[in-house]
N, C-alpha and C positions, 0 to 999 in steps of 0.2 A: 503492499499498500504504500501509497503516494505520503512523504513525512513533509509536512508544513510546519516553520515557524510564523508567529504573525507579532508585526510590531506595531501597537497604534497605541496613544493613549485617549483622547477627547473622544465625546459622541458621534462623533461623526464617523469617527474609525467601527461603530460595533457592528453597523449594517454588516461590512465587508467579512468581520469575525463571524459573524451568527450565519452571511453564504456558505464560509467554509464549512462550519460545525453543520450546516443542518443539509448539506451534500456530503458528507460524510468521511470528507477528509482529516487524515489523521495530522489534526495541529499538534503537536507535537511539543512546543513551548508557547506563551506568550510574552512576548516583550514592551516594559512600557512603563511610562514615569513612574518615581516612587510617588505614595501616600506625600501628600502637602496640605499644611493645615488651612481651614474653611471655611464659610459662613460666620455670621456673628462670632459664634463660642471659638473659631477657629481650629476646632479639634481635626484631627489628623483623617482625611478623609480618601483612601484610593479612587484611581481614576475608573469611569465609566466603562474603560475596556477591562481593566484590571477585577473590578467587580462581577461583568459578565463573562470573565471564564475560570474566577472562581466559582462560578453558578455552574457550569458546567464541566468542573473537574478536571480543567486546566491549569497544567504547574505556569507561573507568573513568575517572572524576573524583572527587578528594577533597581538594575546596577543604575547608578549617578552617569557614568560614562562609560563607554568600550574598547575604549582605549591600552586599558591593563591589559597587563596578560592573562588576567587570571580570569577577565570578562573574554576575552577571545578565547580559551582555551574551556570555557564553560559552552560558549556558544558554539564552538564546534564540534564538541562531545552530543550535539542532537543529533549528529550526522544526516542533518535534513536535506533533501528536494530542493527545496525552493523556502525562498522569504517573500512574505508579501507584505508592504510597508503602508501606512496609512498613516501622518497624520502625528508618528513616532515622537517630533519632538528633539533626536538626540543624531550628530551627525554619525553615519556608518563609515568607519576605517576600509580603509583597503581589505586587514583580514578576514574582518566582516560580510566585503561585498563580494570576496569571493567565499568564500564556505560553505554555503549550500553550490550541491551541483549546477543546479541553474541559477546561480547569482543572487539578487535579489527586484522585485519588481517595487516598484512604488504606482501607488495610485494620487493622483494629481490630481486637486480642482480647479484645472481651467483648462485650457484649450489651450497647449505648448506648442509654439515656445512663448505667447503671450504671457504675463502676469506668472515668473518665475517667483521662488518662496515665498514667505509665511501667510499671507495673509490675501490670496488671489480670489476669494468670495465676496470680499466686500470691496477690495481695488475695482474688480469689473463693474458693480453698481455704479460707484464713488466715478468711474470715467465716462457714463454710462454707455457702456458696453450693449448692445443686442442680441447680448447672445455669449454665452460661456459654457463649459461641460465639464468632463474627464476624462484624463488622458493619464493612460495605465503606459508606463515606461519602464526599461529596463536599466538598473540606477546604476551609476557611472560614480565617480569623485568629485562629479562635476554638482551646484548649485539647481536642482532639477533639469541635468541638462542630457542624459540621457535620452536613447534612441525609444521611439513611439514605438507600442507593442497593438495599441486599440483606442479609440476616442470615441465621444460621443455628444450631442450637444444638448443647451435648453437656451430659451430661452427669455430675453431677462428685460418684463415687460415696467410700463409704470406703476405697476404694483408692486413690486419686487422686495422683499427686503430681505438681507444678510439671511434672517432662519427660515423661511420659506428656501431661500434658493440653497444653503446650505442642508435643509432634508432631501431634497430634490437633487444633489450631487452626491450626496451620500450613497441612495439608492440606488440609481445611476453607477456611481464606484461598482455599488459589491457586487450590478447585473453582469457588467464590465469583466470582472475580475472572473465572474463562474465561467462565460461566454472565453476568454483566453486562454485559461490552463489548461485548457487539453489538449487546446494542439501547444501551447508552451509545454508541457512534462513529454510530449511525443518530437519535439525538439523538427515539427511542422510551422511554424513561426517565425518570420524573418520583417526585425524591430526595420523603422525605418527609423535614419539617421533628422535630429531636428533642425527646421532649413533658418537660416544664418540672419534671414530678414524677418522682422518682428516681436523680439524678443526684448520686454519689457520687465521689473521686478515689482512683486506687491508687497513692499517694506510692512513692515510687521506694524501692528497698532500699536497706535499711544492716546493717554488718555489727554493727555493734549491737544489733541485734535479734535477734539471734543464738542465744545465752544462753541455755541456759532454764530459765527462773524458776519454780519448783514451788510458788511460794507461788502459782502463779496453779491452776486446774482442767485435770486430766487431758483434759479432749475438748478445752483451746482450747492447750494444748501438744500433741497428736496432732498435728492439726490445721497446727502448724507446723512439722516436721518434715516431714511433706507436702509444705508448701508451699515451704518453704526448700531443698528439697533440688531439684538436688544447688549451686544457691548462692543464698542467701551462707551457708546449712548451719546444721543445729541442735545444740549441744554445751551441758556440763557441765565441770566442772570440779574436778579430784581430784588434789592433792597435785601442784598450780601445773602437771599435764597437761592441757590442752587434749583433748578426747574428743567425737568427733560422731558423732550419732546420726542414723539414714536410716529406721527401721523401730522402730513401737512399737505396744502391746498397753494398750487401756484392761481396769485392774481397779476390782474393788469397796472392794478396800482400801485402808484411810485408817491415815496416822500423818503423825508432827511432819510439815513441807513440807522434801524434798530427805533424808529418812530411806531406808537402805538397806536393803532384806529380800534375802532368799536367790534365788535366781535372777535380779538384777539387773531387781527390782523395787525403785519413787522412788517414793515416799507424794509427793504433787502436795496442794493449796491442797486440792480437794474429789476423792476417790479415788486411783489411784494408776498408774503408767507402767511398763508390763512391756516394758523395751529389748529390742529381739529382731536392729539390726544396730547395729554400733561399729565405727569407726572413730580408731587411735591416731594421732599426726603420723606422717606418710611409709610408713604399711602398708596391708594392706587394707581393705575391707567385710568383714566378719566376724559369725557368730551370736555369741550373748552367752554359749554353751558355751565358743566357743572363747577366746573372752575372755576368761572366769572360769579360762581352766585357765591363761592367762599372763598373767597381771594380777590382783593382788594387792586385791578389792575388798569389804569382809566386810562381814557385816551387823553392822548398829547406826551403820554410817559417815552421817555428817549431810556433807551434797556443798552447797554451796555456791550460795547466788541472786544474782543481779547485784546488788543494794544490800548484801550483807553484802562485796561481793567487797575 
């Protein structure tokens, strides 16, 4: 029976691991990021992949690095035919890449070579891409530079948020994996080299990007709100209170950037945003109407931009 190592950490990766288990592949080991403090109580919590693997009885390994001789010897001892990697979060050195008989393949949430790197889902929405997808690739020592095995697309609409796209691509990645594995295992698949044209990098998300900069055009901010929901989120500040935004509509209305109009319409560098879903600290997501019933944000208020805080 084919022996598979699975390497992944967040919820995105779980569907691919489930697909291997449900298809009766012999997953001999799962590698995931170590349990870390989480939540308000900062209690130590295992990753979603770790939790699922334990629930189905697969041994889980959580090394801080794969560069030590001990970690590499342990990995090689699994005598795997192939390793499947999906949002694992650690760099795989050459000794790890070469250990499985057929190497390591990666499920990457973009249409390579566009959006190599850490945050392809959010960057695709932020850039206004009409579509994205999943690429299954043979891993090499570069950053998402390996040869492409199979890929498929998903449309990005004006309603697409990062959480919705995340789930779509997670499912697609699992399906592509099962589609490609038989041919890979029989060495009947010839991966294609990535084109040199069209390379972009999806840099890691930062909370410093979260505050809405009202000097930017409304369409840019609307994409930011969808791209950053649920994390790192988008917000504005009023009276030292951080108010998160998850939904907004673009309006033709104009004014001074940050100027508030009736109905929670806020002027941007070009056009305006009508905020339709908000959250106060510690509160639930509510409509603009409910928000304004319990919060005084009068017309004429000028909200700060990041550069003026």
